[in-house]
VOBA-1610 file (N, C-alpha, C; in pm, whole numbers, padded with zeros to 5 digits, always signed):
BEGIN
Unk+03671+06729-03884Unk+03621+06760-03751Unk+03496+06679-03717Unk+03405+06671-03814Unk+03282+06592-03793Unk+03314+06446-03772Unk+03409+06394-03847Unk+03448+06253-03833Unk+03507+06226-03694Unk+03583+06328-03644Unk+03642+06313-03512Unk+03534+06306-03404Unk+03431+06394-03415Unk+03321+06391-03319Unk+03248+06257-03323Unk+03226+06207-03444Unk+03157+06078-03460Unk+03235+05965-03393Unk+03369+05971-03410Unk+03454+05868-03350Unk+03448+05875-03198Unk+03450+06002-03145Unk+03442+06019-03001Unk+03310+05968-02943Unk+03199+05998-03015Unk+03068+05948-02971Unk+03065+05795-02968Unk+03119+05732-03070Unk+03120+05585-03076Unk+03201+05525-02962Unk+03318+05592-02936Unk+03402+05543-02825Unk+03329+05556-02693Unk+03259+05670-02674Unk+03188+05693-02548Unk+03078+05589-02524Unk+02991+05570-02625Unk+02878+05476-02608Unk+02927+05331-02598Unk+03035+05299-02665Unk+03089+05163-02655Unk+03140+05137-02515Unk+03208+05240-02458Unk+03260+05223-02322Unk+03147+05208-02220Unk+03037+05285-02239Unk+02921+05273-02150Unk+02860+05135-02158Unk+02846+05082-02280Unk+02787+04950-02300Unk+02873+04842-02235Unk+03004+04854-02258Unk+03095+04754-02201Unk+03094+04757-02049Unk+03089+04881-01993Unk+03084+04892-01848Unk+02955+04832-01792Unk+02844+04857-01863Unk+02716+04802-01817Unk+02716+04651-01825Unk+02766+04598-01936Unk+02772+04453-01952Unk+02860+04391-01847Unk+02974+04458-01822Unk+03064+04408-01718Unk+02996+04413-01582Unk+02919+04521-01560Unk+02847+04534-01434Unk+02745+04423-01417Unk+02675+04387-01528Unk+02578+04277-01523Unk+02649+04146-01491Unk+02758+04121-01563Unk+02829+03995-01541Unk+02881+03985-01398Unk+02919+04097-01343Unk+02973+04095-01208Unk+02869+04065-01103Unk+02743+04088-01133Unk+02639+04068-01032Unk+02555+03943-01054Unk+02588+03864-01152Unk+02514+03741-01180Unk+02594+03623-01127Unk+02528+03539-01048Unk+02590+03415-01000Unk+02495+03300-01031Unk+02551+03187-01064Unk+02471+03069-01097Unk+02540+02945-01041Unk+02459+02852-00994Unk+02511+02726-00939Unk+02419+02612-00979Unk+02476+02494-00987Unk+02398+02374-01022Unk+02444+02259-00933Unk+02349+02178-00889Unk+02383+02063-00807Unk+02283+01950-00831Unk+02326+01831-00803Unk+02239+01714-00815Unk+02126+01723-00713Unk+02005+01694-00756Unk+01892+01698-00664Unk+01904+01584-00564Unk+01900+01613-00435Unk+01917+01507-00335Unk+01793+01417-00323Unk+01817+01295-00277Unk+01708+01201-00246Unk+01620+01167-00366Unk+01681+01153-00484Unk+01603+01113-00601Unk+01673+00997-00671Unk+01619+00959-00786Unk+01673+00844-00859Unk+01774+00884-00964Unk+01831+01004-00952Unk+01931+01049-01048Unk+01871+01100-01177Unk+01755+01164-01169Unk+01685+01209-01290Unk+01672+01361-01298Unk+01735+01436-01207Unk+01716+01581-01211Unk+01834+01655-01149Unk+01852+01780-01193Unk+01956+01870-01144Unk+01891+02003-01108Unk+01929+02059-00995Unk+01874+02188-00949Unk+01970+02299-00990Unk+01915+02399-01060Unk+01994+02515-01103Unk+01939+02639-01033Unk+02027+02718-00970Unk+01987+02842-00903Unk+02075+02957-00951Unk+02017+03077-00956Unk+02093+03195-00994Unk+02047+03316-00914Unk+02137+03413-00901Unk+02108+03536-00828Unk+02151+03655-00913Unk+02072+03762-00904Unk+02104+03885-00977Unk+02050+04003-00898Unk+02137+04102-00874Unk+02098+04213-00787Unk+02049+04337-00864Unk+02072+04343-00993Unk+02036+04463-01069Unk+01899+04455-01134Unk+01872+04548-01224Unk+01747+04551-01298Unk+01759+04467-01425Unk+01658+04390-01452Unk+01658+04306-01572Unk+01515+04280-01615Unk+01501+04239-01741Unk+01368+04204-01794Unk+01341+04054-01784Unk+01446+03974-01803Unk+01429+03829-01797Unk+01566+03762-01790Unk+01563+03629-01765Unk+01684+03549-01763Unk+01672+03441-01871Unk+01783+03413-01938Unk+01787+03306-02037Unk+01881+03197-01987Unk+01829+03076-01969Unk+01908+02965-01917Unk+01952+02876-02032Unk+02080+02839-02032Unk+02137+02754-02136Unk+02198+02630-02072Unk+02216+02529-02156Unk+02272+02403-02107Unk+02347+02333-02217Unk+02450+02260-02176Unk+02518+02169-02268Unk+02579+02055-02187Unk+02585+01939-02248Unk+02647+01824-02184Unk+02791+01811-02233Unk+02863+01718-02175Unk+03002+01698-02217Unk+03009+01648-02361Unk+02898+01595-02410Unk+02895+01545-02548Unk+02854+01652-02649Unk+02804+01767-02599Unk+02758+01874-02689Unk+02873+01969-02723Unk+02867+02025-02842Unk+02969+02122-02885Unk+02920+02265-02874Unk+02788+02284-02860Unk+02733+02420-02851Unk+02627+02425-02742Unk+02603+02547-02694Unk+02502+02570-02592Unk+02362+02566-02653Unk+02268+02510-02576Unk+02128+02508-02616Unk+02044+02579-02512Unk+01954+02665-02558Unk+01870+02738-02464Unk+01765+02645-02403Unk+01757+02648-02272Unk+01661+02563-02201Unk+01526+02633-02190Unk+01531+02756-02138Unk+01406+02828-02115Unk+01436+02973-02078Unk+01339+03060-02100Unk+01349+03200-02057Unk+01260+03220-01935Unk+01313+03291-01833Unk+01242+03306-01707Unk+01221+03454-01674Unk+01108+03485-01609Unk+01090+03622-01558Unk+01184+03647-01441Unk+01200+03772-01405Unk+01296+03807-01299Unk+01253+03758-01161Unk+01127+03716-01147Unk+01080+03667-01017Unk+01123+03524-00989Unk+01172+03453-01091Unk+01213+03313-01076Unk+01365+03305-01076Unk+01418+03234-00977Unk+01563+03219-00965Unk+01603+03073-00944Unk+01516+02982-00984Unk+01545+02841-00965Unk+01477+02759-01074Unk+01546+02654-01117Unk+01490+02565-01218Unk+01538+02423-01190Unk+01444+02327-01194Unk+01478+02186-01176Unk+01475+02120-01313Unk+01591+02084-01362Unk+01603+02022-01494Unk+01583+01871-01480Unk+01470+01823-01532Unk+01436+01681-01522Unk+01461+01606-01652Unk+01514+01679-01751Unk+01543+01617-01881Unk+01693+01590-01892Unk+01744+01507-01802Unk+01887+01478-01800Unk+01909+01328-01803Unk+02030+01291-01842Unk+02071+01151-01842Unk+02153+01124-01717Unk+02120+01019-01647Unk+02189+00988-01522Unk+02339+00969-01545Unk+02419+01028-01455Unk+02565+01019-01453Unk+02634+01089-01569Unk+02560+01164-01649Unk+02621+01242-01757Unk+02638+01387-01710Unk+02763+01441-01709Unk+02786+01578-01660Unk+02723+01683-01754Unk+02661+01784-01692Unk+02602+01896-01766Unk+02660+02027-01712Unk+02668+02126-01800Unk+02713+02260-01762Unk+02600+02356-01796Unk+02573+02451-01706Unk+02463+02546-01725Unk+02518+02689-01733Unk+02446+02771-01809Unk+02484+02911-01823Unk+02362+03001-01816Unk+02381+03124-01768Unk+02271+03220-01755Unk+02311+03351-01821Unk+02216+03414-01889Unk+02237+03546-01949Unk+02121+03635-01907Unk+02154+03760-01872Unk+02055+03856-01827Unk+02013+03944-01944Unk+01882+03956-01962Unk+01828+04040-02069Unk+01773+04170-02011Unk+01809+04284-02075Unk+01749+04413-02043Unk+01701+04477-02173Unk+01648+04599-02163Unk+01598+04666-02283Unk+01707+04690-02386Unk+01827+04720-02341Unk+01932+04763-02432Unk+02046+04665-02449Unk+02049+04560-02368Unk+02166+04473-02375Unk+02133+04331-02330Unk+02227+04244-02366Unk+02223+04104-02324Unk+02360+04071-02267Unk+02363+04031-02141Unk+02491+04010-02074Unk+02566+03891-02132Unk+02692+03887-02099Unk+02771+03769-02132Unk+02724+03652-02046Unk+02747+03530-02094Unk+02701+03412-02022Unk+02790+03382-01903Unk+02725+03357-01789Unk+02794+03311-01669Unk+02764+03163-01654Unk+02865+03080-01639Unk+02847+02935-01644Unk+02879+02869-01510Unk+02835+02745-01499Unk+02863+02663-01381Unk+02970+02559-01413Unk+03017+02493-01312Unk+03103+02378-01332Unk+03018+02259-01375Unk+03073+02163-01444Unk+02995+02045-01484Unk+02942+01970-01362Unk+02817+01927-01369Unk+02755+01851-01261Unk+02671+01739-01321Unk+02670+01623-01256Unk+02595+01507-01306Unk+02487+01467-01206Unk+02378+01415-01257Unk+02269+01365-01172Unk+02299+01220-01134Unk+02298+01193-01004Unk+02329+01059-00955Unk+02216+01009-00865Unk+02192+00880-00872Unk+02088+00819-00788Unk+02141+00800-00647Unk+02060+00838-00547Unk+02098+00819-00408Unk+02050+00683-00358Unk+02133+00620-00280Unk+02099+00488-00228Unk+01983+00494-00130Unk+01975+00604-00055Unk+01873+00614+00049Unk+01812+00753+00048Unk+01679+00761+00059Unk+01606+00887+00064Unk+01597+00932+00210Unk+01677+01031+00247Unk+01680+01076+00386Unk+01549+01141+00429Unk+01465+01180+00332Unk+01336+01239+00368Unk+01237+01137+00420Unk+01273+01008+00411Unk+01182+00902+00456Unk+01241+00823+00572Unk+01328+00886+00648Unk+01386+00820+00764Unk+01279+00780+00865Unk+01176+00866+00877Unk+01068+00836+00971Unk+00999+00704+00937Unk+00978+00679+00808Unk+00915+00554+00765Unk+01003+00435+00804Unk+01134+00449+00786Unk+01226+00341+00825Unk+01218+00316+00975Unk+01213+00423+01054Unk+01205+00409+01200Unk+01076+00336+01239Unk+00964+00373+01174Unk+00836+00309+01206Unk+00836+00161+01168Unk+00894+00130+01051Unk+00899-00010+01007Unk+00985-00093+01102Unk+01101-00039+01139Unk+01189-00112+01230Unk+01124-00128+01368Unk+01050-00026+01411Unk+00979-00035+01539Unk+00874-00145+01536Unk+00800-00150+01424Unk+00697-00254+01412Unk+00760-00394+01414Unk+00869-00411+01338Unk+00934-00543+01336Unk+00993-00578+01472Unk+01039-00475+01545Unk+01088-00500+01680Unk+00978-00553+01771Unk+00860-00490+01763Unk+00746-00537+01843Unk+00705-00678+01801Unk+00705-00702+01668Unk+00666-00833+01617Unk+00762-00942+01666Unk+00892-00915+01658Unk+00991-01013+01703Unk+00980-01039+01853Unk+00948-00933+01927Unk+00932-00951+02072Unk+00818-01047+02103Unk+00703-01028+02036Unk+00588-01114+02063Unk+00609-01255+02010Unk+00681-01269+01897Unk+00712-01403+01847Unk+00797-01477+01949Unk+00898-01409+02002Unk+00983-01472+02104Unk+00905-01506+02229Unk+00817-01415+02271Unk+00738-01439+02392Unk+00644-01558+02373Unk+00581-01566+02254Unk+00489-01677+02227Unk+00562-01811+02224Unk+00682-01812+02166Unk+00758-01937+02158Unk+00807-01982+02295Unk+00820-01888+02388Unk+00862-01922+02524Unk+00744-01967+02610Unk+00624-01967+02549Unk+00507-02015+02621Unk+00421-01908+02682Unk+00452-01781+02658Unk+00371-01674+02714Unk+00236-01669+02642Unk+00130-01654+02718Unk-00005-01649+02661Unk-00032-01509+02605Unk-00069-01505+02477Unk-00101-01378+02412Unk-00253-01364+02405Unk-00305-01266+02474Unk-00450-01251+02483Unk-00507-01189+02356Unk-00612-01252+02304Unk-00692-01196+02195Unk-00836-01203+02241Unk-00909-01094+02229Unk-01046-01091+02282Unk-01132-01198+02215Unk-01234-01237+02284Unk-01324-01342+02236Unk-01400-01297+02111Unk-01410-01389+02016Unk-01490-01367+01895Unk-01600-01472+01896Unk-01722-01427+01919Unk-01835-01520+01944Unk-01854-01618+01829Unk-01842-01570+01706Unk-01864-01657+01590Unk-01765-01771+01584Unk-01640-01745+01624Unk-01537-01849+01621Unk-01551-01943+01740Unk-01592-01889+01854Unk-01614-01975+01970Unk-01729-02072+01948Unk-01819-02036+01857Unk-01936-02121+01829Unk-01903-02235+01733Unk-01779-02237+01678Unk-01744-02341+01581Unk-01747-02480+01644Unk-01698-02492+01766Unk-01700-02623+01834Unk-01843-02674+01846Unk-01931-02584+01887Unk-02072-02621+01901Unk-02131-02660+01766Unk-02095-02584+01662Unk-02151-02608+01529Unk-02104-02743+01474Unk-01975-02774+01492Unk-01922-02901+01443Unk-01981-03017+01525Unk-01991-02996+01656Unk-02049-03101+01741Unk-02194-03128+01704Unk-02270-03023+01674Unk-02411-03039+01635Unk-02423-03119+01506Unk-02333-03088+01409Unk-02336-03161+01282Unk-02304-03309+01304Unk-02212-03337+01394Unk-02175-03476+01423Unk-02292-03552+01486Unk-02358-03486+01580Unk-02472-03549+01647Unk-02587-03577+01551Unk-02608-03483+01457Unk-02718-03499+01363Unk-02683-03586+01244Unk-02551-03617+01229Unk-02508-03699+01116Unk-02521-03626+00984Unk-02509-03495+00990Unk-02521-03414+00868Unk-02388-03344+00838Unk-02367-03305+00713Unk-02239-03244+00675Unk-02229-03097+00717Unk-02108-03045+00704Unk-02080-02902+00724Unk-02047-02843+00588Unk-02109-02734+00555Unk-02088-02667+00425Unk-02002-02543+00448Unk-01886-02543+00384Unk-01793-02430+00395Unk-01785-02360+00260Unk-01822-02231+00256Unk-01819-02154+00132Unk-01712-02045+00146Unk-01598-02057+00075Unk-01486-01961+00090Unk-01501-01835+00004Unk-01621-01782-00004Unk-01644-01662-00084Unk-01644-01692-00233Unk-01654-01585-00314Unk-01660-01605-00459Unk-01547-01531-00530Unk-01446-01487-00455Unk-01336-01414-00516Unk-01218-01508-00541Unk-01108-01450-00590Unk-00989-01528-00624Unk-00891-01529-00507Unk-00779-01599-00526Unk-00677-01607-00421Unk-00602-01475-00403Unk-00619-01382-00495Unk-00554-01251-00481Unk-00627-01162-00382Unk-00746-01203-00340Unk-00826-01125-00246Unk-00789-01164-00103Unk-00761-01064-00020Unk-00719-01089+00118Unk-00827-01162+00197Unk-00955-01137+00164Unk-01063-01205+00235Unk-01064-01354+00204Unk-01029-01390+00080Unk-01022-01532+00043Unk-00908-01600+00117Unk-00796-01532+00128Unk-00682-01587+00202Unk-00719-01609+00349Unk-00790-01512+00406Unk-00835-01526+00544Unk-00930-01645+00559Unk-01019-01664+00461Unk-01112-01776+00466Unk-01038-01910+00460Unk-00935-01917+00375Unk-00856-02041+00365Unk-00782-02067+00495Unk-00735-01961+00563Unk-00669-01978+00692Unk-00763-02034+00797Unk-00891-01998+00786Unk-00991-02052+00880Unk-01026-02196+00844Unk-01025-02225+00713Unk-01063-02359+00668Unk-00972-02467+00727Unk-00843-02438+00742Unk-00751-02537+00796Unk-00791-02588+00934Unk-00803-02500+01035Unk-00846-02547+01168Unk-00985-02611+01168Unk-01076-02559+01085Unk-01211-02616+01079Unk-01205-02758+01025Unk-01128-02777+00916Unk-01118-02911+00856Unk-01053-03009+00954Unk-00956-02963+01031Unk-00891-03050+01129Unk-00989-03094+01237Unk-01072-03000+01282Unk-01172-03032+01383Unk-01278-03127+01327Unk-01317-03103+01202Unk-01415-03190+01136Unk-01360-03331+01124Unk-01231-03343+01089Unk-01169-03475+01076Unk-01166-03547+01211Unk-01139-03474+01318Unk-01136-03536+01451Unk-01273-03589+01491Unk-01380-03517+01449Unk-01516-03560+01481Unk-01569-03663+01382Unk-01502-03679+01267Unk-01547-03774+01166Unk-01670-03728+01091Unk-01686-03597+01073Unk-01802-03541+01004Unk-01766-03510+00860Unk-01866-03508+00773Unk-01844-03473+00633Unk-01827-03322+00618Unk-01735-03282+00530Unk-01710-03141+00501Unk-01724-03118+00351Unk-01813-03025+00314Unk-01836-02991+00173Unk-01781-02851+00146Unk-01694-02839+00043Unk-01634-02709+00010Unk-01647-02684-00140Unk-01761-02629-00185Unk-01775-02592-00327Unk-01705-02459-00355Unk-01636-02450-00469Unk-01557-02331-00502Unk-01600-02270-00634Unk-01587-02138-00642Unk-01617-02068-00767Unk-01491-02051-00853Unk-01375-02040-00789Unk-01250-02016-00860Unk-01169-02146-00865Unk-01117-02185-00981Unk-01044-02312-00990Unk-00915-02313-00908Unk-00848-02198-00898Unk-00725-02192-00818Unk-00759-02204-00670Unk-00865-02137-00629Unk-00910-02149-00490Unk-00949-02293-00461Unk-01009-02359-00558Unk-01048-02500-00540Unk-00925-02587-00513Unk-00818-02563-00590Unk-00695-02642-00570Unk-00634-02614-00433Unk-00634-02487-00393Unk-00576-02450-00264Unk-00657-02510-00149Unk-00788-02497-00154Unk-00873-02549-00046Unk-00863-02702-00037Unk-00848-02767-00153Unk-00835-02913-00151Unk-00707-02956-00079Unk-00598-02884-00105Unk-00471-02915-00039Unk-00478-02883+00111Unk-00544-02772+00146Unk-00557-02734+00287Unk-00636-02839+00364Unk-00746-02884+00307Unk-00830-02985+00373Unk-00755-03118+00385Unk-00685-03154+00279Unk-00607-03278+00281Unk-00502-03275+00391Unk-00431-03161+00402Unk-00327-03146+00505Unk-00388-03150+00645Unk-00505-03091+00660Unk-00571-03089+00791Unk-00614-03228+00834Unk-00667-03306+00741Unk-00704-03444+00773Unk-00582-03526+00810Unk-00469-03496+00743Unk-00346-03568+00773Unk-00296-03532+00913Unk-00303-03403+00949Unk-00260-03360+01083Unk-00348-03420+01192Unk-00475-03439+01160Unk-00568-03497+01258Unk-00552-03648+01269Unk-00468-03707+01183Unk-00447-03851+01185Unk-00559-03929+01119Unk-00638-03861+01034Unk-00750-03929+00965Unk-00743-03907+00814Unk-00631-03937+00749Unk-00622-03916+00603Unk-00719-04003+00525Unk-00762-04114+00584Unk-00854-04204+00516Unk-00992-04142+00497Unk-01025-04042+00578Unk-01157-03979+00567Unk-01162-03871+00460Unk-01046-03830+00409Unk-01044-03721+00310Unk-01096-03771+00176Unk-01194-03695+00123Unk-01252-03727-00007Unk-01238-03604-00097Unk-01146-03608-00196Unk-01124-03490-00282Unk-01248-03448-00360Unk-01343-03539-00378Unk-01465-03505-00452Unk-01558-03414-00373Unk-01530-03398-00244Unk-01614-03310-00162Unk-01555-03170-00147Unk-01440-03147-00211Unk-01379-03013-00221Unk-01357-02991-00370Unk-01448-02923-00434Unk-01449-02921-00580Unk-01482-02783-00637Unk-01459-02774-00768Unk-01488-02652-00843Unk-01627-02665-00906Unk-01711-02562-00884Unk-01846-02563-00940Unk-01852-02490-01075Unk-01845-02359-01070Unk-01851-02276-01190Unk-01798-02138-01157Unk-01747-02068-01257Unk-01695-01933-01232Unk-01800-01825-01255Unk-01923-01864-01288Unk-02033-01768-01304Unk-02094-01737-01167Unk-02107-01609-01136Unk-02148-01567-01002Unk-02282-01627-00960Unk-02386-01604-01039Unk-02519-01647-00998Unk-02544-01795-01028Unk-02470-01851-01124Unk-02478-01996-01143Unk-02419-02066-01021Unk-02310-02010-00968Unk-02250-02065-00846Unk-02347-02052-00729Unk-02410-01936-00716Unk-02505-01915-00607Unk-02621-02014-00617Unk-02672-02036-00738Unk-02783-02131-00757Unk-02740-02272-00722Unk-02617-02309-00762Unk-02568-02444-00733Unk-02552-02466-00583Unk-02499-02366-00512Unk-02481-02378-00367Unk-02617-02384-00298Unk-02712-02306-00346Unk-02847-02313-00288Unk-02905-02453-00304Unk-02881-02512-00420Unk-02928-02650-00442Unk-02864-02748-00345Unk-02733-02729-00317Unk-02663-02816-00221Unk-02725-02800-00082Unk-02756-02675-00046Unk-02818-02650+00085Unk-02951-02722+00099Unk-03032-02715-00005Unk-03166-02774+00000Unk-03159-02927-00001Unk-03069-02983-00081Unk-03059-03128-00094Unk-02988-03193+00026Unk-02873-03138+00064Unk-02791-03201+00167Unk-02836-03166+00309Unk-02907-03054+00324Unk-02953-03008+00455Unk-02839-03008+00558Unk-02730-02933+00533Unk-02618-02933+00626Unk-02658-02879+00763Unk-02594-02929+00866Unk-02624-02883+01002Unk-02558-02748+01029Unk-02445-02724+00962Unk-02369-02600+00983Unk-02326-02544+00848Unk-02344-02415+00830Unk-02301-02348+00707Unk-02206-02235+00745Unk-02087-02235+00685Unk-01987-02131+00708Unk-01969-02049+00581Unk-02008-01923+00588Unk-01995-01831+00474Unk-01882-01732+00507Unk-01763-01762+00458Unk-01646-01683+00495Unk-01568-01641+00370Unk-01535-01513+00360Unk-01460-01464+00246Unk-01525-01340+00186Unk-01505-01320+00057Unk-01560-01204-00014Unk-01690-01243-00083Unk-01794-01163-00057Unk-01925-01188-00118Unk-01977-01059-00180Unk-02067-01078-00276Unk-02126-00963-00344Unk-02279-00977-00340Unk-02345-00960-00454Unk-02491-00954-00456Unk-02557-01087-00418Unk-02480-01197-00424Unk-02539-01329-00394Unk-02545-01358-00244Unk-02491-01268-00161Unk-02480-01296-00018Unk-02615-01323+00047Unk-02716-01240+00017Unk-02847-01258+00078Unk-02915-01384+00028Unk-02895-01418-00101Unk-02954-01541-00156Unk-02901-01663-00080Unk-02769-01668-00058Unk-02710-01782+00011Unk-02752-01786+00158Unk-02746-01669+00224Unk-02778-01665+00367Unk-02924-01698+00393Unk-03015-01648+00311Unk-03158-01676+00330Unk-03191-01823+00305Unk-03130-01879+00201Unk-03155-02021+00173Unk-03101-02107+00287Unk-02981-02074+00334Unk-02925-02150+00446Unk-03009-02137+00571Unk-03063-02019+00594Unk-03148-01997+00711Unk-03275-02081+00704Unk-03326-02097+00582Unk-03452-02174+00566Unk-03433-02323+00592Unk-03307-02371+00585Unk-03282-02513+00610Unk-03267-02545+00759Unk-03260-02441+00843Unk-03247-02462+00986Unk-03104-02484+01033Unk-03008-02458+00946Unk-02868-02480+00982Unk-02815-02365+01068Unk-02715-02395+01150Unk-02642-02288+01220Unk-02553-02221+01116Unk-02563-02090+01105Unk-02486-02018+01004Unk-02388-01922+01071Unk-02263-01934+01030Unk-02158-01842+01076Unk-02100-01775+00952Unk-02115-01644+00943Unk-02069-01570+00826Unk-01958-01474+00866Unk-01873-01444+00769Unk-01766-01347+00794Unk-01717-01287+00664Unk-01705-01155+00661Unk-01657-01086+00541Unk-01607-00947+00577Unk-01523-00891+00491Unk-01482-00753+00508Unk-01554-00661+00409Unk-01653-00717+00338Unk-01735-00637+00246Unk-01844-00567+00328Unk-01826-00440+00352Unk-01917-00365+00440Unk-02059-00368+00386Unk-02076-00364+00255Unk-02210-00362+00196Unk-02288-00490+00220Unk-02218-00601+00243Unk-02286-00731+00260Unk-02308-00769+00406Unk-02243-00698+00497Unk-02257-00732+00639Unk-02400-00726+00690Unk-02481-00625+00651Unk-02620-00622+00702Unk-02699-00748+00668Unk-02675-00805+00549Unk-02749-00926+00509Unk-02708-01045+00596Unk-02579-01054+00626Unk-02533-01164+00709Unk-02580-01147+00854Unk-02579-01024+00902Unk-02621-00999+01040Unk-02767-01040+01062Unk-02852-01011+00963Unk-02995-01041+00977Unk-03029-01188+00948Unk-02945-01258+00871Unk-02980-01393+00827Unk-02901-01504+00896Unk-02789-01467+00962Unk-02701-01570+01019Unk-02701-01564+01172Unk-02660-01674+01232Unk-02655-01680+01378Unk-02538-01600+01434Unk-02426-01605+01366Unk-02307-01531+01410Unk-02245-01464+01287Unk-02191-01344+01308Unk-02126-01271+01199Unk-01989-01222+01244Unk-01889-01258+01167Unk-01752-01212+01191Unk-01729-01092+01101Unk-01702-00978+01160Unk-01701-00853+01083Unk-01561-00796+01067Unk-01532-00753+00945Unk-01410-00678+00917Unk-01283-00750+00956Unk-01203-00687+01041Unk-01071-00739+01077Unk-01079-00866+01161Unk-01195-00893+01218Unk-01210-01020+01291Unk-01184-01138+01197Unk-01219-01121+01070Unk-01197-01227+00972Unk-01048-01254+00955Unk-00966-01148+00956Unk-00822-01165+00939Unk-00758-01229+01062Unk-00815-01200+01178Unk-00760-01255+01302Unk-00807-01397+01329Unk-00906-01443+01254Unk-00968-01572+01283Unk-00870-01688+01270Unk-00783-01684+01167Unk-00687-01793+01148Unk-00596-01808+01269Unk-00546-01694+01320Unk-00461-01698+01439Unk-00540-01740+01561Unk-00664-01695+01571Unk-00750-01724+01686Unk-00776-01874+01697Unk-00798-01939+01584Unk-00831-02081+01586Unk-00708-02170+01596Unk-00602-02135+01522Unk-00484-02222+01517Unk-00392-02205+01637Unk-00397-02087+01702Unk-00308-02055+01814Unk-00160-02062+01773Unk-00134-02045+01644Unk+00002-02045+01594Unk+00077-01923+01647Unk+00193-01940+01713Unk+00264-01827+01774Unk+00295-01713+01678Unk+00336-01748+01556Unk+00371-01643+01459Unk+00250-01560+01421Unk+00137-01627+01400Unk+00015-01555+01363Unk-00038-01472+01479Unk-00035-01528+01598Unk-00080-01454+01716Unk+00008-01331+01740Unk+00139-01347+01719Unk+00232-01235+01738Unk+00203-01124+01638Unk+00171-01162+01516Unk+00138-01062+01414Unk+00015-00982+01453Unk-00088-01050+01507Unk-00209-00981+01550Unk-00179-00884+01664Unk-00099-00928+01760Unk-00064-00843+01874Unk+00017-00721+01829Unk+00111-00743+01737Unk+00193-00632+01688Unk+00106-00531+01614Unk+00009-00580+01536Unk-00082-00489+01465Unk-00165-00408+01565Unk-00210-00473+01671Unk-00290-00403+01772Unk-00210-00291+01837Unk-00084-00319+01869Unk+00000-00214+01929Unk+00029-00103+01828Unk+00044-00141+01702Unk+00063-00039+01599Unk-00058+00053+01587Unk-00177-00006+01595Unk-00300+00075+01590Unk-00310+00166+01712Unk-00265+00115+01826Unk-00267+00196+01948Unk-00176+00317+01933Unk-00059+00297+01875Unk+00034+00409+01852Unk-00026+00510+01754Unk-00090+00461+01648Unk-00153+00550+01550Unk-00265+00631+01615Unk-00346+00563+01697Unk-00456+00632+01765Unk-00402+00740+01859Unk-00296+00707+01935Unk-00238+00806+02026Unk-00179+00924+01950Unk-00119+00895+01834Unk-00062+01003+01751Unk-00171+01094+01698Unk-00282+01035+01652Unk-00394+01116+01603Unk-00452+01203+01714Unk-00466+01145+01832Unk-00519+01221+01946Unk-00426+01337+01982Unk-00296+01310+01985Unk-00199+01416+02014Unk-00202+01523+01906Unk-00217+01480+01779Unk-00224+01576+01669Unk-00345+01666+01679Unk-00459+01610+01720Unk-00581+01691+01736Unk-00561+01796+01846Unk-00501+01752+01957Unk-00478+01845+02069Unk-00383+01957+02027Unk-00274+01921+01958Unk-00178+02023+01913Unk-00238+02114+01807Unk-00326+02055+01723Unk-00393+02138+01623Unk-00482+02243+01687Unk-00552+02206+01793Unk-00636+02303+01866Unk-00551+02411+01931Unk-00427+02373+01967Unk-00335+02471+02026Unk-00254+02546+01920Unk-00284+02518+01791Unk-00219+02583+01677Unk-00068+02558+01674Unk-00033+02434+01706Unk+00107+02392+01699Unk+00124+02290+01587Unk+00224+02311+01501Unk+00243+02225+01384Unk+00368+02138+01393Unk+00431+02128+01509Unk+00558+02056+01515Unk+00541+01907+01488Unk+00428+01848+01531Unk+00405+01706+01505Unk+00384+01682+01356Unk+00311+01772+01290Unk+00290+01760+01145Unk+00422+01769+01072Unk+00509+01859+01115Unk+00638+01875+01051Unk+00724+01750+01067Unk+00714+01685+01183Unk+00792+01564+01207Unk+00742+01450+01121Unk+00610+01437+01108Unk+00552+01322+01037Unk+00542+01342+00886Unk+00569+01463+00838Unk+00559+01490+00695Unk+00676+01424+00621Unk+00643+01344+00520Unk+00746+01279+00439Unk+00788+01376+00328Unk+00917+01411+00325Unk+00966+01508+00226Unk+01024+01439+00106
//
């Protein structure tokens, strides 16, 4: 009789456990999918459970695995996991088990899913639209310039003074000293200075004046020598080009500054052009040039050095004016079109910022939502 009661108790509790486990399995759902808009390095796993539980145990196996491996245990407040430890294009299967005080449910699994790289990130469509819009504006201005339409760029006093400066040097029979900064060709300010050097050298060749271009960087020296040579050729005066007057001095900052100061004192140039990237030597060069009585035109995007040039030079080209100088002097349609397209782009950005401020004051976030890259 006692054995019979024991058997009945075992049957009863086993049936309760099985019913509970079945109830857990019936209320657990799990899904896995490739994460969109990525490089194929992650899979998103989500699960839902409506009953009471202490935690969830997530498992994973690939098509190459023979057994399940536990990924991580999660509290009941978390129902999502992004698996970033996957191999691209390799199918994975995920399983979830619910833990309670008295039981552990059977595993509920997903279908195999593989992480694949997407060709295009749809969260960045706005960036594509903006890029295409900019190129559309650029192509429009390039076409307009080639058809002879005049593209207006505001006057830059320092660049307008170049004709006067070159003419003064010619009248005085003195050279023009061009200093393309002390940085390398990887610096945008140096590139801008070289773009200015071309039109200046062409004008100097037309006037038959000497041009001195000492360089701190050997690569910049080679580039400036070729630019000056090409400019003399375009002016029809290749015979006036002297490669020894476009040379490399030294790569030491203050040794270069001392050498240039010596050139200023000895040669007494009528015009000094300080264009490019400058550092602590800027005031030394500008003050020495000022003491020689030369007309000085300086230009840099180094904000810290602008005050020294403003106080020591006759004209100062500041910030983005330096980048626009090459287009301003050469009147090249492609360069002018680029400047105009950038100006319109800045206008659009300014209008967007103004609209955003107004909407922010009105506590509206729709513009932020549109411009947010997901």
